[in-house]
N, CA, C and O of each residue as an XYZ file, in Angstrom:
424
protein
N     -13.887    -47.944     20.552
C     -14.612    -46.810     20.605
C     -16.323    -47.092     21.587
O     -17.488    -46.880     21.251
N     -15.706    -47.645     22.865
C     -16.404    -47.744     24.080
C     -17.766    -48.886     24.169
O     -18.594    -49.237     25.010
N     -17.241    -49.352     22.060
C     -18.834    -50.474     22.583
C     -18.562    -51.563     23.172
O     -17.524    -52.166     22.899
N     -19.566    -52.083     24.219
C     -19.409    -53.482     24.473
C     -19.995    -54.424     24.217
O     -21.190    -54.490     24.502
N     -19.201    -55.674     23.465
C     -19.911    -56.820     22.502
C     -19.576    -57.776     23.408
O     -18.571    -57.618     24.102
N     -20.351    -58.875     23.525
C     -19.813    -60.245     23.801
C     -20.580    -61.114     23.048
O     -21.735    -60.846     22.719
N     -19.847    -62.434     22.669
C     -20.422    -63.321     21.939
C     -20.478    -64.362     22.372
O     -19.448    -64.811     22.875
N     -21.772    -65.235     22.359
C     -21.749    -66.687     23.323
C     -22.086    -67.690     21.916
O     -22.879    -67.667     20.975
N     -21.207    -68.377     22.303
C     -21.004    -69.407     21.135
C     -20.669    -71.039     21.914
O     -20.030    -71.212     22.952
N     -21.343    -72.141     21.017
C     -20.982    -73.149     21.644
C     -19.886    -73.667     21.955
O     -19.059    -73.600     21.045
N     -19.374    -74.399     23.322
C     -18.291    -74.472     24.105
C     -17.296    -75.311     22.788
O     -16.116    -74.962     22.821
N     -17.591    -76.181     21.850
C     -17.407    -77.219     20.965
C     -16.252    -76.278     20.014
O     -15.240    -76.649     19.418
N     -16.841    -74.995     20.148
C     -15.935    -73.878     19.033
C     -14.855    -73.514     19.560
O     -14.148    -72.694     18.974
N     -14.475    -74.069     20.838
C     -13.030    -73.504     21.725
C     -12.350    -74.862     21.381
O     -12.619    -75.827     22.096
N     -11.600    -74.988     20.471
C     -10.821    -75.873     19.723
C      -9.178    -74.950     19.460
O      -8.895    -74.225     18.506
N      -8.594    -75.187     20.275
C      -7.204    -74.063     20.224
C      -6.372    -73.892     18.473
O      -5.733    -72.984     17.939
N      -6.825    -75.337     18.014
C      -6.135    -75.332     16.466
C      -6.891    -74.431     15.644
O      -6.499    -73.680     14.751
N      -8.344    -74.689     16.218
C      -9.076    -73.645     14.476
C     -10.264    -72.586     15.233
O     -11.111    -71.947     14.608
N     -10.087    -72.587     16.673
C     -11.449    -71.720     17.133
C     -10.246    -70.961     18.160
O      -9.153    -71.526     18.170
N     -10.383    -69.846     18.928
C     -10.754    -68.475     17.704
C     -10.299    -68.368     16.658
O      -9.098    -68.199     16.867
N     -10.537    -68.350     15.221
C      -9.944    -68.020     13.929
C      -8.885    -66.637     14.092
O      -8.683    -66.221     15.233
N      -8.324    -66.053     13.095
C      -7.496    -64.786     13.793
C      -8.127    -63.985     13.721
O      -7.819    -63.139     14.560
N      -9.381    -63.558     12.820
C     -10.141    -62.798     12.674
C     -10.968    -62.213     14.297
O     -11.086    -61.040     14.651
N     -11.469    -63.533     15.095
C     -12.004    -63.741     15.988
C     -10.916    -62.511     17.412
O     -11.047    -61.504     18.108
N      -9.654    -63.902     16.947
C      -8.294    -63.300     18.046
C      -8.081    -61.789     18.337
O      -7.881    -61.273     19.437
N      -8.162    -61.218     17.182
C      -7.981    -59.907     16.708
C      -8.979    -58.826     17.391
O      -8.575    -57.865     18.045
N     -10.548    -59.169     17.105
C     -11.627    -58.660     18.066
C     -11.364    -58.676     19.647
O     -11.292    -57.690     20.381
N     -11.229    -60.132     20.028
C     -10.468    -60.325     21.608
C      -9.674    -59.429     22.133
O      -9.863    -58.708     23.113
N      -8.511    -59.534     21.225
C      -7.739    -58.327     21.385
C      -8.143    -56.941     21.599
O      -7.388    -56.171     22.193
N      -9.621    -56.457     21.025
C      -9.682    -55.097     21.010
C     -10.681    -54.751     22.192
O     -11.073    -53.610     22.436
N     -11.144    -56.230     23.100
C     -12.057    -56.022     23.537
C     -13.459    -56.854     23.311
O     -14.227    -56.676     24.257
N     -13.974    -57.712     22.294
C     -15.342    -58.541     22.654
C     -14.251    -59.559     23.711
O     -13.095    -59.919     23.934
N     -15.957    -59.669     24.184
C     -15.558    -61.270     24.921
C     -16.444    -62.268     24.679
O     -17.463    -62.087     24.012
N     -16.081    -63.520     25.267
C     -16.635    -64.881     24.298
C     -16.164    -65.695     25.143
O     -15.119    -65.957     25.739
N     -17.999    -66.272     24.952
C     -18.121    -66.916     26.368
C     -19.075    -68.065     25.754
O     -19.880    -67.814     24.858
N     -18.913    -69.329     26.310
C     -19.923    -71.112     25.663
C     -20.603    -71.590     26.251
O     -20.084    -72.176     27.201
N     -21.405    -71.645     26.198
C     -22.966    -72.626     26.480
C     -23.489    -73.361     25.578
O     -23.697    -73.268     24.368
N     -23.663    -74.099     26.378
C     -23.991    -75.922     25.853
C     -25.392    -75.744     25.145
O     -26.341    -75.043     25.495
N     -25.270    -76.480     24.175
C     -26.705    -76.398     23.923
C     -27.687    -75.001     22.664
O     -28.831    -74.724     22.306
N     -26.321    -74.558     22.457
C     -26.850    -73.114     22.009
C     -27.016    -73.474     20.341
O     -26.396    -74.175     19.541
N     -28.028    -72.724     20.294
C     -28.493    -72.011     18.986
C     -28.731    -70.943     18.172
O     -28.449    -70.590     17.027
N     -29.342    -70.535     19.123
C     -29.973    -69.137     19.052
C     -28.887    -67.931     18.790
O     -28.075    -67.304     19.471
N     -29.237    -67.952     17.702
C     -28.187    -66.360     17.258
C     -28.834    -64.789     17.234
O     -29.943    -64.489     16.789
N     -27.895    -63.925     17.799
C     -28.625    -62.855     17.932
C     -27.437    -61.979     18.726
O     -26.492    -62.568     19.250
N     -27.589    -60.304     18.776
C     -26.563    -59.217     19.154
C     -27.272    -58.439     19.720
O     -28.345    -57.988     19.320
N     -26.658    -58.195     20.816
C     -26.986    -56.943     21.628
C     -25.950    -56.131     21.750
O     -24.856    -56.614     22.041
N     -26.082    -54.916     21.575
C     -25.050    -54.073     21.568
C     -25.027    -52.636     22.685
O     -25.640    -51.586     22.495
N     -24.399    -52.871     23.515
C     -24.336    -51.867     24.600
C     -26.033    -51.989     25.436
O     -26.515    -51.137     26.183
N     -26.712    -53.393     24.991
C     -27.960    -53.295     26.244
C     -29.209    -52.121     25.378
O     -30.295    -51.809     25.865
N     -28.749    -51.712     24.226
C     -29.052    -50.633     23.523
C     -30.194    -51.287     22.706
O     -31.412    -51.231     22.878
N     -29.346    -52.016     21.635
C     -29.827    -52.443     20.140
C     -29.743    -53.944     20.110
O     -28.676    -54.554     20.047
N     -31.018    -54.542     20.161
C     -30.975    -55.901     20.147
C     -31.348    -56.551     18.663
O     -32.222    -55.936     18.052
N     -30.756    -57.789     17.977
C     -31.122    -58.457     16.861
C     -30.837    -59.553     17.019
O     -29.802    -59.753     17.655
N     -31.593    -60.698     16.534
C     -32.194    -62.108     16.540
C     -32.322    -62.339     14.943
O     -33.049    -61.745     14.146
N     -31.427    -63.346     14.727
C     -31.377    -63.835     13.229
C     -31.163    -65.098     13.482
O     -30.894    -65.644     14.552
N     -31.328    -65.629     12.199
C     -31.229    -67.391     11.874
C     -29.958    -67.860     11.205
O     -29.557    -69.020     11.114
N     -29.300    -66.568     10.675
C     -28.280    -66.263     10.250
C     -27.003    -67.419     10.829
O     -27.128    -67.680     12.026
N     -26.064    -67.975     10.267
C     -25.125    -68.779     10.895
C     -23.764    -67.585     10.877
O     -23.602    -67.120      9.749
N     -22.754    -67.017     11.974
C     -21.810    -66.132     11.315
C     -20.867    -66.324     10.953
O     -19.827    -66.343     11.610
N     -21.106    -66.672      8.867
C     -20.032    -67.356      8.401
C     -20.605    -66.781      7.121
O     -21.708    -66.263      6.945
N     -19.475    -67.013      6.150
C     -19.606    -66.519      4.960
C     -20.955    -67.274      4.105
O     -21.651    -66.454      3.506
N     -21.318    -68.475      4.006
C     -22.908    -68.679      3.441
C     -23.980    -68.315      3.911
O     -25.079    -68.456      3.374
N     -23.701    -67.705      5.186
C     -25.520    -66.690      5.901
C     -25.362    -65.499      5.249
O     -26.319    -64.778      4.969
N     -23.790    -65.140      4.887
C     -23.845    -63.951      4.885
C     -23.885    -62.928      4.234
O     -24.100    -61.743      4.489
N     -23.560    -63.742      2.996
C     -22.966    -63.114      1.899
C     -24.107    -63.541      0.473
O     -24.270    -64.731      0.200
N     -24.568    -62.835     -0.051
C     -25.847    -63.271     -0.431
C     -25.335    -63.473     -2.381
O     -26.175    -63.656     -3.261
N     -24.085    -63.392     -2.589
C     -23.241    -63.215     -4.247
C     -22.385    -65.103     -4.017
O     -21.583    -65.686     -4.747
N     -22.929    -65.464     -2.919
C     -22.272    -67.133     -2.988
C     -23.018    -67.854     -3.356
O     -24.134    -67.780     -2.841
N     -22.832    -68.665     -4.179
C     -24.105    -69.989     -5.144
C     -24.957    -70.829     -4.047
O     -26.113    -71.237     -4.165
N     -24.175    -70.960     -3.075
C     -24.458    -71.710     -1.677
C     -25.244    -70.849     -0.948
O     -26.334    -71.371     -0.719
N     -25.132    -69.696     -0.471
C     -25.729    -68.943      0.557
C     -26.645    -69.266      0.644
O     -27.038    -69.789     -0.400
N     -27.582    -69.257      1.684
C     -28.942    -69.096      2.407
C     -29.853    -68.185      2.951
O     -29.512    -67.549      3.948
N     -31.153    -67.993      2.369
C     -31.548    -66.908      3.050
C     -31.485    -66.775      4.151
O     -30.927    -67.796      4.552
N     -31.696    -66.161      4.958
C     -31.446    -65.891      6.549
C     -32.557    -64.462      6.840
O     -32.815    -63.546      6.059
N     -32.981    -64.653      8.019
C     -34.127    -63.641      8.649
C     -33.666    -63.077     10.322
O     -33.320    -63.714     11.316
N     -33.844    -61.633     10.081
C     -33.336    -61.559     11.366
C     -34.613    -59.960     11.419
O     -34.942    -59.347     10.403
N     -34.959    -59.719     12.423
C     -35.333    -58.865     13.571
C     -34.505    -57.501     13.852
O     -33.310    -57.781     13.949
N     -34.718    -56.307     13.992
C     -33.727    -55.918     15.131
C     -34.624    -54.347     16.128
O     -35.075    -53.291     15.683
N     -34.568    -54.790     17.293
C     -35.344    -53.358     18.045
C     -34.579    -53.159     18.603
O     -33.436    -53.613     18.542
N     -35.215    -52.109     19.586
C     -34.543    -51.559     20.514
C     -34.404    -52.557     22.125
O     -35.228    -53.419     22.429
N     -33.661    -52.329     22.651
C     -33.471    -53.471     23.651
C     -34.995    -52.641     24.714
O     -35.837    -53.179     25.433
N     -34.787    -51.297     24.375
C     -36.045    -50.969     25.579
C     -37.495    -51.047     25.024
O     -38.395    -50.499     25.661
N     -37.791    -51.777     23.736
C     -39.051    -53.095     23.969
C     -38.844    -54.133     24.568
O     -37.825    -54.823     24.572
N     -40.228    -54.343     25.324
C     -40.727    -55.263     25.906
C     -39.998    -56.938     25.395
O     -39.504    -57.811     26.109
N     -40.136    -56.905     24.332
C     -39.954    -58.519     23.757
C     -38.550    -58.582     23.509
O     -37.922    -59.631     23.361
N     -38.093    -57.471     23.469
C     -35.979    -57.416     23.233
C     -35.761    -56.964     24.565
O     -34.765    -56.270     24.773
N     -36.552    -57.254     25.524
C     -35.831    -56.843     26.862
C     -35.524    -58.351     27.732
O     -34.757    -58.711     28.626
N     -36.480    -58.901     26.992
C     -36.415    -60.321     27.369
C     -34.819    -61.296     26.899
O     -34.019    -62.082     27.407
N     -35.062    -60.647     25.719
C     -33.959    -61.094     24.855
C     -32.691    -60.433     25.274
O     -31.640    -60.740     24.710
N     -32.711    -59.793     25.960
C     -31.329    -58.646     26.344
C     -31.055    -59.984     27.469
O     -30.127    -60.783     27.591
N     -32.336    -59.780     28.190
C     -32.204    -60.468     29.870
C     -31.450    -62.016     29.129
O     -30.240    -62.198     28.993
N     -32.157    -62.636     28.878
C     -31.832    -63.695     28.122
C     -30.005    -63.937     28.037
O     -29.280    -64.759     28.599
N     -29.828    -63.275     27.468
C     -28.165    -63.108     26.822
C     -27.126    -62.995     27.819
O     -25.977    -63.433     27.858
N     -28.103    -62.007     28.950
C     -27.079    -61.947     29.895
C     -27.194    -62.496     30.763
O     -26.748    -62.051     31.820
N     -27.885    -63.782     30.699
C     -27.747    -64.943     32.111
C     -26.892    -66.048     30.868
O     -25.896    -66.531     31.407
N     -26.992    -66.353     29.940
C     -26.194    -66.981     29.244
C     -24.569    -66.748     29.362
O     -23.780    -67.683     29.223
N     -24.160    -65.409     29.631
C     -23.095    -64.941     30.077
C     -22.566    -65.486     31.394
O     -21.404    -65.730     31.719
N     -23.700    -65.618     32.074
C     -23.347    -65.789     33.853
C     -23.693    -67.013     33.711
O     -24.474    -67.049     34.662
N     -23.746    -68.429     33.119
C     -23.703    -69.739     33.044
C     -22.893    -70.186     32.288
O     -22.719    -71.398     32.409
N     -22.064    -69.473     31.217
C     -20.784    -70.112     30.463
C     -19.977    -70.714     31.358
O     -19.772    -70.411     32.534
N     -19.490    -71.682     30.640
C     -18.906    -73.286     30.973
C     -17.693    -72.452     30.325
O     -16.772    -72.520     31.139
N     -17.359    -71.815     29.386
C     -15.807    -71.790     28.928
C     -16.145    -69.759     28.319
O     -17.162    -69.156     27.976
N     -14.920    -69.425     28.446
C     -14.544    -67.711     28.220
C     -13.466    -67.721     27.795
O     -12.405    -68.227     28.160
N     -13.880    -66.927     26.713
C     -12.237    -67.212     25.987
C     -11.051    -65.431     26.607
O     -11.784    -64.492     26.916
N     -10.003    -65.226     26.690
C      -9.582    -63.960     27.409
C      -8.468    -64.520     26.223
O      -8.238    -65.701     25.962
N      -7.804    -63.222     25.542
C      -6.652    -63.235     25.216
C      -5.978    -62.109     25.574
O      -4.784    -61.991     25.300
């Protein structure tokens, strides 16, 4: 629908027999851009360079679903990418993409 989304993960996630998993492969076919950057622990999202989210949750059911007994309590903030602090985060994401060691294209 005209939304540009890039995901940046650790390079060790790029294991052909495991990852990208089928749902991620489907998203890749529909335009998701997937990059690998060493030493990454940050979690966040920037949509169309206008909305930014920074969060502690891993993107998996154990971090995102509240009704799983072993789920973690997670925290996040959302803001306009035009705000000063979020502008820095958007720049950080762009820099990570530029220095990616792995890029997944389907």
